C-alpha positions as CSV (number, residue, x, y, z in Angstrom):
1,X,-37.3,5.2,-42.4
2,X,-40.7,3.5,-42.2
3,X,-42.2,1.4,-39.4
4,X,-39.7,-0.7,-37.5
5,X,-40.3,-4.5,-37.3
6,X,-40.2,-6.4,-34.1
7,X,-40.1,-10.1,-33.5
8,X,-43.5,-11.5,-32.7
9,X,-42.6,-14.2,-30.2
10,X,-41.7,-13.4,-26.6
11,X,-38.6,-15.1,-25.3
12,X,-37.4,-15.2,-21.6
13,X,-34.2,-13.4,-22.6
14,X,-36.1,-10.4,-24.1
15,X,-35.8,-7.0,-22.5
16,X,-38.7,-5.7,-20.4
17,X,-39.8,-2.1,-20.9
18,X,-38.0,-1.1,-17.7
19,X,-34.8,-2.8,-18.8
20,X,-35.0,-1.2,-22.3
21,X,-35.3,2.2,-20.6
22,X,-31.9,1.6,-19.1
23,X,-30.3,0.8,-22.5
24,X,-32.2,2.9,-25.0
25,X,-30.0,6.0,-24.8
26,X,-26.8,3.9,-25.0
27,X,-27.4,1.8,-28.1
28,X,-26.5,3.4,-31.4
29,X,-29.1,3.6,-34.1
30,X,-28.9,1.0,-36.9
31,X,-27.5,2.3,-40.2
32,X,-30.1,2.9,-42.9
33,X,-27.8,2.2,-45.8
34,X,-25.6,4.3,-48.1
35,X,-27.0,7.8,-48.5
36,X,-30.6,8.8,-48.4
37,X,-31.7,6.0,-50.8
38,X,-30.4,3.2,-48.5
39,X,-32.7,0.5,-47.3
40,X,-34.4,1.0,-44.0
41,X,-33.1,-1.3,-41.2
42,X,-35.2,-4.5,-40.9
43,X,-34.8,-4.6,-37.1
44,X,-35.1,-1.9,-34.5
45,X,-32.4,-1.5,-31.7
46,X,-34.4,-3.4,-29.1
47,X,-35.0,-6.4,-31.3
48,X,-31.3,-6.5,-32.2
49,X,-30.4,-6.6,-28.6
50,X,-33.0,-9.2,-27.8
51,X,-31.6,-11.4,-30.6
52,X,-28.0,-11.0,-29.4
53,X,-29.0,-11.7,-25.8
54,X,-30.8,-14.9,-27.0
55,X,-27.6,-16.2,-28.6
56,X,-25.5,-15.5,-25.6
57,X,-27.9,-17.0,-23.1
58,X,-29.0,-20.0,-25.1
59,X,-25.7,-20.8,-26.7
60,X,-27.1,-21.4,-30.2
61,X,-25.1,-20.7,-33.4
62,X,-25.8,-17.5,-35.2
63,X,-27.3,-19.5,-38.1
64,X,-29.7,-21.2,-35.8
65,X,-31.2,-18.0,-34.5
66,X,-35.0,-18.2,-34.6
67,X,-36.3,-16.7,-37.8
68,X,-38.7,-14.3,-36.1
69,X,-35.7,-12.3,-34.9
70,X,-35.0,-11.4,-38.4
71,X,-32.0,-12.4,-40.7
72,X,-29.2,-13.8,-38.6
73,X,-26.7,-12.1,-40.9
74,X,-28.1,-8.7,-39.9
75,X,-27.9,-9.6,-36.2
76,X,-24.4,-11.0,-36.4
77,X,-23.3,-8.0,-38.5
78,X,-24.3,-5.6,-35.7
79,X,-22.7,-7.8,-33.1
80,X,-19.5,-7.7,-35.1
81,X,-19.6,-4.0,-35.7
82,X,-20.3,-3.1,-32.1
83,X,-17.4,-5.4,-31.0
84,X,-15.0,-3.6,-33.3
85,X,-16.1,0.0,-32.6
86,X,-16.1,-0.4,-28.7
87,X,-19.9,0.0,-28.4
88,X,-20.2,-3.1,-26.1
89,X,-17.4,-1.7,-24.0
90,X,-19.0,1.7,-23.7
91,X,-22.4,0.3,-22.8
92,X,-20.9,-2.1,-20.3
93,X,-18.8,0.6,-18.5
94,X,-21.7,3.1,-18.3
95,X,-24.0,0.5,-16.8
96,X,-21.3,-0.7,-14.3
97,X,-20.8,2.9,-13.1
98,X,-24.6,3.2,-12.7
99,X,-24.8,0.0,-10.7
100,X,-21.9,1.2,-8.4
101,X,-23.7,4.5,-7.8
102,X,-27.0,2.7,-7.0
103,X,-25.1,0.6,-4.5
104,X,-23.8,3.7,-2.7
105,X,-20.2,3.4,-4.0
106,X,-17.9,5.8,-5.8
107,X,-17.6,5.2,-9.6
108,X,-13.9,4.8,-9.4
109,X,-13.0,1.7,-7.2
110,X,-10.2,1.6,-4.7
111,X,-9.9,-2.2,-4.6
112,X,-10.1,-5.0,-7.2
113,X,-9.9,-8.8,-7.3
114,X,-7.9,-10.6,-10.0
115,X,-8.2,-14.1,-11.2
116,X,-8.5,-16.1,-14.4
117,X,-10.8,-18.8,-15.9
118,X,-9.8,-21.4,-18.4
119,X,-12.4,-22.7,-20.9
120,X,-12.3,-25.1,-23.7
121,X,-12.5,-24.1,-27.4
122,X,-13.5,-26.2,-30.5
123,X,-10.9,-26.9,-33.0
124,X,-12.0,-24.2,-35.4
125,X,-12.0,-21.4,-32.7
126,X,-8.6,-19.9,-33.8
127,X,-5.9,-18.9,-31.3
128,X,-5.8,-21.4,-28.4
129,X,-3.4,-23.2,-26.0
130,X,-3.1,-25.9,-23.4
131,X,-3.4,-25.2,-19.7
132,X,-1.4,-27.9,-18.0
133,X,-2.7,-27.1,-14.6
134,X,-6.4,-27.3,-15.5
135,X,-5.7,-29.8,-18.3
136,X,-7.8,-27.7,-20.6
137,X,-7.1,-27.0,-24.3
138,X,-8.6,-23.6,-25.1
139,X,-8.3,-20.0,-23.8
140,X,-7.9,-18.2,-20.6
141,X,-10.0,-15.3,-19.3
142,X,-8.0,-13.1,-16.9
143,X,-10.4,-10.6,-15.3
144,X,-10.3,-7.9,-12.6
145,X,-13.6,-7.3,-10.8
146,X,-14.7,-4.8,-8.1
147,X,-16.1,-5.8,-4.7
148,X,-19.5,-6.2,-6.3
149,X,-18.2,-8.7,-8.8
150,X,-18.5,-6.3,-11.7
151,X,-15.8,-6.5,-14.4
152,X,-13.3,-3.6,-14.4
153,X,-10.8,-5.1,-16.9
154,X,-10.7,-8.1,-19.1
155,X,-8.3,-10.0,-21.4
156,X,-8.5,-13.1,-23.6
157,X,-5.3,-15.2,-24.0
158,X,-4.4,-18.7,-25.0
159,X,-4.8,-21.1,-22.1
160,X,-1.0,-21.8,-22.1
161,X,-0.2,-18.3,-20.9
162,X,0.7,-18.4,-17.1
163,X,-1.6,-16.4,-14.7
164,X,1.3,-14.2,-13.6
165,X,2.2,-13.3,-17.3
166,X,-1.4,-12.5,-18.2
167,X,-1.8,-10.5,-15.0
168,X,0.8,-7.9,-16.1
169,X,-1.1,-6.3,-19.1
170,X,-4.4,-6.8,-17.2
171,X,-3.1,-4.9,-14.1
172,X,-1.3,-2.3,-16.1
173,X,-4.6,-1.5,-17.9
174,X,-6.5,-1.5,-14.6
175,X,-4.1,0.9,-12.9
176,X,-4.1,3.1,-15.9
177,X,-7.9,3.4,-15.9
178,X,-8.5,3.8,-12.1
179,X,-6.3,6.4,-10.4
180,X,-7.9,5.7,-7.0
181,X,-7.0,2.0,-7.0
182,X,-5.0,1.1,-3.9
183,X,-5.4,-2.7,-3.3
184,X,-5.6,-5.7,-5.6
185,X,-6.4,-9.1,-4.2
186,X,-5.3,-12.3,-5.9
187,X,-4.6,-16.0,-5.2
188,X,-1.4,-17.9,-4.6
189,X,-0.7,-18.2,-8.4
190,X,0.3,-14.6,-8.4
191,X,3.0,-14.8,-5.7
192,X,6.6,-13.8,-6.5
193,X,7.9,-11.0,-8.6
194,X,4.4,-9.8,-9.5
195,X,3.9,-8.4,-6.0
196,X,7.0,-6.1,-6.4
197,X,6.1,-5.2,-9.9
198,X,2.7,-4.0,-8.9
199,X,4.3,-1.8,-6.2
200,X,6.6,-0.3,-8.8
201,X,3.6,0.8,-10.9
202,X,3.1,3.6,-8.3
203,X,6.3,3.9,-6.4
204,X,5.0,6.8,-4.4
205,X,1.4,5.7,-4.0
206,X,-0.4,3.1,-1.9
207,X,-1.0,0.5,-4.6
208,X,-0.2,-3.1,-3.5
209,X,-1.0,-6.6,-4.5
210,X,-2.2,-8.8,-1.6
211,X,-2.3,-12.6,-2.0
212,X,-5.1,-14.4,-0.3
213,X,-3.8,-17.9,0.5
214,X,-5.7,-21.1,1.0
215,X,-5.4,-22.7,4.4
216,X,-3.0,-25.6,4.3
217,X,-4.9,-27.5,6.9
218,X,-8.3,-27.1,5.3
219,X,-9.8,-29.9,3.3
220,X,-12.3,-29.7,0.4
221,X,-14.0,-26.5,-0.8
222,X,-13.1,-23.3,1.1
223,X,-14.7,-19.9,0.8
224,X,-11.7,-17.6,0.8
225,X,-12.0,-13.9,1.8
226,X,-12.4,-11.6,-1.3
227,X,-11.6,-14.4,-3.8
228,X,-15.1,-15.7,-3.6
229,X,-16.3,-12.5,-5.3
230,X,-14.5,-13.2,-8.6
231,X,-15.5,-16.8,-8.5
232,X,-19.1,-15.7,-8.3
233,X,-18.5,-13.6,-11.4
234,X,-17.2,-16.7,-13.2
235,X,-20.4,-18.5,-12.1
236,X,-22.5,-15.7,-13.6
237,X,-20.7,-16.2,-16.9
238,X,-21.3,-19.9,-17.0
239,X,-25.1,-19.3,-16.7
240,X,-24.8,-18.1,-20.3
241,X,-24.3,-21.3,-22.4
242,X,-22.4,-19.4,-25.1
243,X,-19.7,-18.8,-22.5
244,X,-19.4,-22.3,-21.2
245,X,-17.0,-22.7,-24.1
246,X,-15.2,-20.1,-26.2
247,X,-16.6,-20.6,-29.7
248,X,-15.3,-17.3,-31.2
249,X,-12.6,-17.2,-33.8
250,X,-11.7,-13.5,-32.9
251,X,-10.6,-12.6,-29.4
252,X,-12.5,-9.3,-29.5
253,X,-15.6,-11.3,-30.1
254,X,-14.8,-13.4,-27.1
255,X,-14.5,-10.3,-25.0
256,X,-17.7,-8.9,-26.4
257,X,-19.6,-12.0,-25.4
258,X,-18.5,-11.6,-21.8
259,X,-19.5,-8.0,-21.7
260,X,-22.9,-8.7,-23.2
261,X,-23.5,-11.3,-20.5
262,X,-22.6,-8.7,-17.8
263,X,-24.7,-6.0,-19.6
264,X,-27.8,-8.3,-19.3
265,X,-27.1,-8.9,-15.6
266,X,-26.6,-5.2,-14.8
267,X,-29.6,-4.0,-16.7
268,X,-31.8,-6.5,-14.8
269,X,-30.4,-5.2,-11.6
270,X,-30.9,-1.6,-12.4
271,X,-34.4,-2.2,-13.7
272,X,-35.4,-4.0,-10.5
273,X,-34.5,-1.0,-8.3
């Protein structure tokens, strides 16, 4: 296929050699074109990832990607393809399992924390809604994380969807993926019929939803048991400027952006060990 090209400028978001070692076997090879006479890819896999990490961290538009990364159309094309064929989900889940192992935990969690985050969207961002509680016009990110703050399950919905309604498909997917799950923590927004519904998912098991309530007598900010873990995860997402708002037209692209952010965090953690 010829010699691969790499971008000449070094950016703070670029992968180190140790970080690339964690990812190299997980990233599919770029397609070389149709048949044997197809054009060789203009970017290698590491450069493609560096370009995508740059977009997510800096928040720039695809068209404003620095030219030394290569054609922005090529970079965006691979981002879109890997969003649709579950490549980002595969890489994310493998790295999450590796992080859990390095922290001395079983791959399959027994506990999770559920919460949601509402973010604004621009007018051209497609499906959206209005969150009357947060007074935000945009989308909602219901997530389930483990006790390390790593994402176990994720949805993207219009902001108008109530937390309890969004929690049902999220928890159903969570319970379906993790057979050892026994306990789910949530805040007061999930009180009511949802507690009984979760119990019915495994009528003969130990699964339960436990609501961590805010102290009525407390004033100002409070660090609540277990709930601070998912709030920290939301803080990690907001360090990537592309995630401070949801600019994506497609919901699967919105999910991919979140997984890419977490992939970068987990790779850094694994490489540092």
